[in-house]
C-alpha positions as CSV (number, residue, x, y, z in Angstrom):
1,X,0.0,0.0,0.0
2,X,1.4,3.4,-1.0
3,X,0.5,6.2,1.4
4,X,1.3,9.8,0.9
5,X,1.6,13.0,2.9
6,X,-0.8,15.5,1.3
7,X,0.6,18.8,0.1
8,X,0.5,21.7,2.5
9,X,-1.6,23.7,0.1
10,X,-4.5,21.3,0.0
11,X,-7.9,22.8,1.1
12,X,-8.8,19.8,3.2
13,X,-6.5,17.8,5.4
14,X,-3.3,19.6,4.4
15,X,0.0,17.9,5.4
16,X,-1.8,14.8,6.7
17,X,-0.9,11.3,5.9
18,X,-3.4,9.4,3.8
19,X,-3.8,6.7,1.2
20,X,-2.4,7.7,-2.2
21,X,-4.7,8.6,-5.0
22,X,-8.1,9.9,-3.8
23,X,-10.7,11.3,-6.2
24,X,-14.2,11.4,-7.3
25,X,-15.5,10.4,-10.8
26,X,-15.9,13.4,-13.1
27,X,-19.1,14.1,-15.1
28,X,-17.9,12.6,-18.4
29,X,-18.6,9.5,-20.5
30,X,-15.7,7.5,-19.0
31,X,-16.4,8.2,-15.3
32,X,-20.2,8.7,-15.1
33,X,-21.1,5.1,-15.6
34,X,-23.4,2.2,-14.5
35,X,-22.5,0.5,-12.4
36,X,-20.8,3.3,-10.5
37,X,-17.7,1.2,-9.7
38,X,-16.7,1.3,-13.4
39,X,-16.5,5.1,-13.2
40,X,-14.6,4.9,-9.9
41,X,-12.0,2.7,-11.6
42,X,-11.7,5.1,-14.5
43,X,-11.2,8.1,-12.0
44,X,-8.6,6.1,-10.2
45,X,-6.5,5.6,-13.4
46,X,-6.8,9.3,-14.1
47,X,-5.6,10.2,-10.6
48,X,-2.8,7.7,-10.5
49,X,-1.3,9.4,-13.4
50,X,-2.0,13.0,-12.2
51,X,-0.8,12.4,-8.6
52,X,2.0,9.8,-9.0
53,X,2.9,9.7,-12.7
54,X,1.8,6.0,-12.9
55,X,0.2,5.1,-16.2
56,X,-2.4,2.4,-16.6
57,X,0.0,0.2,-18.7
58,X,2.4,0.2,-15.8
59,X,0.1,-2.0,-13.8
60,X,0.3,-5.8,-14.0
61,X,-3.4,-6.2,-13.6
62,X,-6.5,-4.1,-13.9
63,X,-7.6,-2.1,-10.9
64,X,-10.7,-3.6,-9.3
65,X,-12.9,-2.6,-6.3
66,X,-12.5,-4.7,-3.1
67,X,-15.1,-3.0,-1.0
68,X,-16.5,0.4,-0.1
69,X,-16.7,2.4,3.1
70,X,-19.0,5.1,4.4
71,X,-17.5,7.8,6.6
72,X,-17.9,11.4,7.7
73,X,-15.4,13.7,9.3
74,X,-14.6,17.3,9.9
75,X,-11.3,18.8,8.8
76,X,-10.4,20.4,12.1
77,X,-7.3,21.9,13.5
78,X,-6.3,23.9,10.5
79,X,-8.9,26.8,10.7
80,X,-11.1,25.5,7.9
81,X,-14.8,24.8,8.0
82,X,-14.6,21.8,5.7
83,X,-15.8,18.3,6.3
84,X,-16.6,15.2,4.3
85,X,-19.4,12.7,4.2
86,X,-18.6,10.1,1.5
87,X,-18.8,6.6,0.2
88,X,-15.3,5.6,-0.8
89,X,-14.3,2.6,-2.9
90,X,-11.2,0.6,-1.9
91,X,-9.4,-0.5,-5.1
92,X,-6.5,-2.9,-5.6
93,X,-3.9,-3.1,-8.3
94,X,-0.3,-4.1,-8.6
95,X,2.5,-2.2,-10.3
96,X,5.3,-3.7,-12.3
97,X,8.6,-3.7,-10.4
98,X,10.8,-0.6,-10.3
99,X,8.4,1.9,-11.9
100,X,9.2,5.5,-11.1
101,X,6.8,7.4,-8.8
102,X,6.7,11.1,-9.7
103,X,4.9,13.2,-7.1
104,X,2.8,16.0,-8.3
105,X,3.8,18.7,-5.7
106,X,0.3,20.2,-5.8
107,X,-1.0,17.0,-4.4
108,X,1.7,15.1,-2.6
109,X,4.6,16.2,-0.3
110,X,6.1,12.7,0.2
111,X,5.1,9.0,0.1
112,X,6.3,5.6,1.1
113,X,5.1,2.0,0.5
114,X,6.2,0.1,3.5
115,X,3.3,1.2,5.6
116,X,2.8,-2.0,7.5
117,X,6.0,-1.3,9.4
118,X,6.0,2.5,9.5
119,X,2.2,3.2,10.0
120,X,2.7,2.4,13.7
121,X,5.0,5.5,14.0
122,X,2.1,7.9,13.3
123,X,-0.1,9.4,16.0
124,X,-3.8,9.6,15.2
125,X,-3.5,13.3,14.8
126,X,-1.1,12.9,11.8
127,X,-3.5,10.7,9.9
128,X,-6.4,11.8,7.8
129,X,-9.8,10.8,9.3
130,X,-10.4,8.0,6.8
131,X,-7.1,6.4,7.7
132,X,-7.8,6.1,11.4
């Protein structure tokens, strides 16, 4: 699992650790689909490239939904009045070995992929609400 520290200029949850590649389907023919999970997958491919520079053909299998979660949270502690109430899909896919990850600085400050070891180093305050 690749996790990332969100860029400091993000409107919600700036500088917080979260899962990499979050988005919503856009209103277009590729992402506004039935069933909705097909549009979610298309949005994920778009965001993988925009946030991390990972192209669809660099995956060794297609992304597919595992499950979805419902959550709500306020973005507190940074002076904003934003919050979220969402249904999020959890997708899985595997990259080819040794692909370069190129952070979009507007989205990501840093990332790492050995989270099973390092995730225990974070306090709950440093994680986004959907990662707690």
